[in-house]
C-alpha positions in Angstrom: -26.9 11.0 1.4 -24.1 8.7 3.2 -21.7 10.6 5.0 -17.8 10.2 3.7 -16.8 7.8 6.3 -20.2 5.9 6.0 -19.2 5.4 2.4 -15.4 4.6 3.5 -16.8 2.0 5.9 -18.9 0.2 3.4 -16.4 0.2 1.0 -14.1 -1.9 3.2 -16.9 -4.3 4.5 -17.4 -2.8 7.8 -20.4 -1.9 9.0 -19.8 0.7 12.0 -16.5 2.8 12.9 -14.5 1.1 15.3 -13.7 2.2 18.6 -10.7 4.4 19.3 -8.1 1.6 20.2 -5.5 -0.5 19.1 -7.7 -3.1 17.9 -9.9 -0.9 16.1 -7.3 0.7 14.5 -5.8 -2.9 13.3 -9.6 -3.9 12.2 -9.8 -0.3 9.7 -6.0 -1.7 8.8 -6.9 -5.4 7.5 -10.5 -4.2 6.1 -8.5 -1.5 4.3 -6.0 -3.6 2.5 -8.8 -6.5 1.9 -11.0 -4.7 0.0 -8.6 -1.5 -1.8 -6.4 -3.1 -3.9 -2.7 -1.4 -4.8 -2.3 -0.4 -8.2 -0.8 2.2 -10.9 -2.7 1.6 -13.8 -4.1 5.5 -13.8 0.1 6.1 -14.2 0.1 3.6 -16.8 -2.9 5.4 -18.6 -1.1 8.7 -18.5 -3.6 10.5 -16.5 -2.2 12.3 -13.9 -2.1 11.2 -10.0 -3.9 13.6 -7.5 -3.8 13.4 -4.1 -6.0 16.0 -2.4 -9.2 14.8 -0.3 -12.0 14.9 -2.9 -10.2 13.4 -5.8 -8.8 10.1 -3.5 -12.1 10.0 -1.9 -13.9 10.1 -5.6 -11.3 7.2 -7.1 -11.1 5.2 -4.3 -14.0 5.0 -2.6 -16.8 6.2 -5.3 -15.5 4.8 -8.3 -14.4 1.4 -6.5 -10.7 1.7 -7.7 -7.6 1.5 -6.1 -4.1 3.1 -5.6 -0.6 3.4 -5.0 1.0 4.7 -1.3 0.4 8.5 -1.7 -3.3 7.8 -2.9 -4.1 4.9 -0.2 -2.2 6.6 3.2 -4.0 9.6 2.5 -7.8 7.9 2.4 -6.9 6.4 5.3 -5.1 9.3 7.3 -8.7 11.4 6.3 -11.1 8.3 7.9 -8.7 7.6 10.8 -9.1 11.2 11.5 -12.7 11.1 10.8 -12.8 8.4 13.4 -10.9 10.5 16.2 -7.2 9.0 15.7 -4.2 11.7 16.1 -1.8 11.1 13.2 0.8 12.7 10.8 2.4 11.5 7.8 6.1 10.6 7.4 8.0 10.3 3.7 10.0 6.9 3.5 12.9 5.8 1.0 12.0 2.6 -0.5 15.2 0.1 0.3 13.6 -3.0 -1.7 16.8 -5.1 -3.0 18.8 -2.8 0.0 19.7 -0.4 -3.0 23.8 0.8 -2.7 22.3 4.4 -3.4 20.2 6.5 -1.0 17.1 6.6 -2.6 14.8 9.3 -2.4 11.7 9.5 -0.6 9.0 7.7 -3.0 7.0 6.0 0.1 4.2 8.0 2.8 3.1 6.0 6.1 1.4 7.1 9.0 2.6 7.7 12.6 -0.4 7.6 14.9 -0.8 8.6 18.8 -2.6 6.2 20.4 -3.1 4.5 24.0 -0.4 6.6 25.1 2.2 5.1 22.4 3.5 5.8 18.3 2.4 3.6 15.9 3.5 3.0 12.5 0.4 2.5 10.4 0.3 1.0 6.8 -2.5 1.3 4.3 -0.5 1.4 0.8 2.5 -0.5 0.5 1.6 -3.0 -1.3 2.6 -6.5 0.4 1.1 -8.0 3.4 -1.4 -7.0 6.0 1.3 -5.0 8.0 -0.4 -4.9 11.8 0.0 -1.6 13.4 3.7 -1.5 14.9 5.0 0.5 18.2 7.7 3.0 17.0 10.2 0.9 19.5 13.5 -0.4 18.8 13.1 -4.2 17.7 9.7 -4.1 17.6 8.0 -7.0 15.4 4.8 -7.9 14.1 3.5 -11.0 12.3 0.8 -10.9 9.7 -1.7 -13.7 8.7 0.0 -14.5 5.6 3.4 -15.9 7.7 5.1 -12.6 7.2 6.9 -11.1 10.0 8.2 -7.4 10.1 10.2 -5.5 12.4 11.2 -2.3 13.6 14.8 -1.4 14.2 16.2 2.3 14.8 19.2 2.7 12.7 19.7 6.3 12.8 20.8 9.3 14.4 17.8 12.2 14.3 17.6 13.9 10.9 20.1 11.4 9.8 20.1 11.1 6.0 19.5 7.3 5.2 16.7 7.6 7.9 16.2 7.1 11.8 13.9 3.9 11.7 14.0 0.7 9.3 11.1 -1.2 8.5 12.2 -4.8 7.8 10.4 -8.1 6.9 12.1 -11.4 7.2 12.2 -13.7 4.2 13.9 -13.3 0.7 14.2 -9.5 -0.5 12.4 -10.4 -4.0 8.8 -10.3 -1.8 6.5 -8.1 0.3 4.5 -10.5 1.8 4.8 -14.1 3.5 4.6 -16.2 0.4 8.1 -17.1 0.9 8.8 -20.3 4.1 10.6 -20.8 6.1 11.6 -17.1 6.8 15.6 -16.6 7.1 17.4 -13.0 7.1 15.5 -10.0 7.4 15.2 -7.6 4.6 14.7 -3.6 4.1 11.3 -2.4 3.0 11.9 1.3 3.8 13.7 3.8 5.9 12.1 6.8 7.2 12.8 9.7 9.9 10.0 11.7 12.2 10.8 15.0 10.3 7.3 16.9 10.1 5.9 16.9 6.2 4.2 20.1 4.4 1.1 19.2 1.7 4.0 20.5 -0.7 6.0 18.0 0.4 3.9 15.4 -0.6 2.9 16.6 -3.8 6.5 16.6 -4.8 7.2 13.3 -4.0 4.0 12.0 -5.5 5.0 14.0 -8.5 8.3 12.4 -8.9 7.4 8.8 -7.8 4.4 9.0 -11.1 6.3 10.4 -13.6 9.8 9.7 -13.0 10.9 7.5 -16.4 12.2 4.1 -15.8 10.9 3.5 -12.6 8.7 0.8 -11.4 5.6 2.5 -11.5 6.3 4.2 -14.7 7.4 0.8 -16.6 4.8 -1.9 -15.5 1.3 -2.6 -14.8 0.5 -3.6 -10.6 -2.0 -4.7 -9.1 -2.0 -6.3 -5.5 -4.3 -7.2 -2.7 -4.6 -9.1 0.5 -7.0 -12.3 0.0 -8.9 -14.0 3.2 -6.4 -16.9 2.5 -3.3 -15.3 1.1 -2.2 -13.1 -1.2 -3.1 -11.9 -5.2 -0.9 -10.1 -7.4 -0.3 -9.0 -11.1 2.2 -7.5 -12.9 1.5 -6.9 -16.6 0.0 -10.1 -17.9 1.2 -12.3 -15.0 -1.3 -13.1 -12.6 0.1 -14.9 -9.5 -2.2 -16.2 -6.6 -0.8 -17.1 -3.2 -3.8 -19.3 -1.1 -3.0 -21.5 1.7 0.8 -21.6 0.8 0.0 -22.9 -2.8 1.4 -20.7 -5.6 -0.6 -20.7 -9.1 -0.1 -18.6 -12.0 -2.1 -17.7 -15.5 -0.9 -15.3 -17.9 -4.2 -12.6 -19.0 -5.0 -13.4 -22.5 -7.0 -10.3 -23.6 -8.3 -6.8 -22.5 -11.7 -8.6 -21.1 -9.6 -10.8 -19.5 -8.0 -8.5 -17.8 -10.7 -6.1 -16.9 -12.9 -9.4 -15.4 -9.6 -10.6 -13.2 -9.3 -7.0 -11.8 -13.2 -7.3 -10.8 -13.1 -10.5 -9.7 -9.8 -11.2 -7.6 -8.7 -6.8 -6.6 -12.1 -5.3 -5.9 -11.4 -2.9 -8.5 -13.8 -1.6 -11.2 -11.9 -1.0 -14.5 -13.5 -1.3 -17.8 -13.0 -3.5 -20.7 -12.3 -0.2 -23.2 -9.8 1.1 -20.0 -7.6 -2.3 -20.3 -7.3 -1.9 -23.6 -6.0 1.7 -23.5 -3.1 0.0 -21.2 0.2 0.0 -23.3 0.7 -3.8 -22.4 -2.2 -4.7 -24.8 -0.9 -1.9 -27.4 0.7 -4.5 -29.7 -2.5 -6.5 -29.9 
């Protein structure tokens, strides 16, 4: 029987665990984003989102599903620890669209200690293939799809609005490099370095997966990084960005939806499950 780490590496297309180096971390992050899609379909099916290690491994690795940040970064954290990386979770406030209010902590990211520095490692934000960023004011990184990200120190330790801000260059409507040319820096999420308890994660996950009238409880979402671009599907609208070109297609039936999840997003999701989603309820 395969070890959990071996099964995970197989899931993300790697033959062996990479070295405990920045290059090794980059290899894991890129493979994770290309093979395990970001999605919220269990929320829309009324299934609870469990974020303990066993449940996340069973869903994302053995059942070959995807998940959202609390699932994705739990799996990523578990596997990085098995390889030998030192890390801990951080809670963040999503700031897409620059909201006027201080949003709740509805995202989890990872703080990795490596090569004498601290790094932000992200496997579950649902946008570009974001390389690890050193926790330094003004640090920048470019993604293969053309997206550019940077970190800024924006507050004092313990500030309610966050000490650090992750930004992306371009219009506020995207989380990837689809829009060219890049101009203004747009906020993605803010965070501080406070230690996070397991119950903190459970509480934030519960809010994110059950709060009425939010993105995750009203829309059907899937996205994945492609070797040559990015794919996203919101409800029945599939959008592909490849080599700078955008194509769109409407999903007509549960069978089409399930096939698209399999062929584009690498997800095992049956036609019966697709038919049970609210977006097909009136067909």
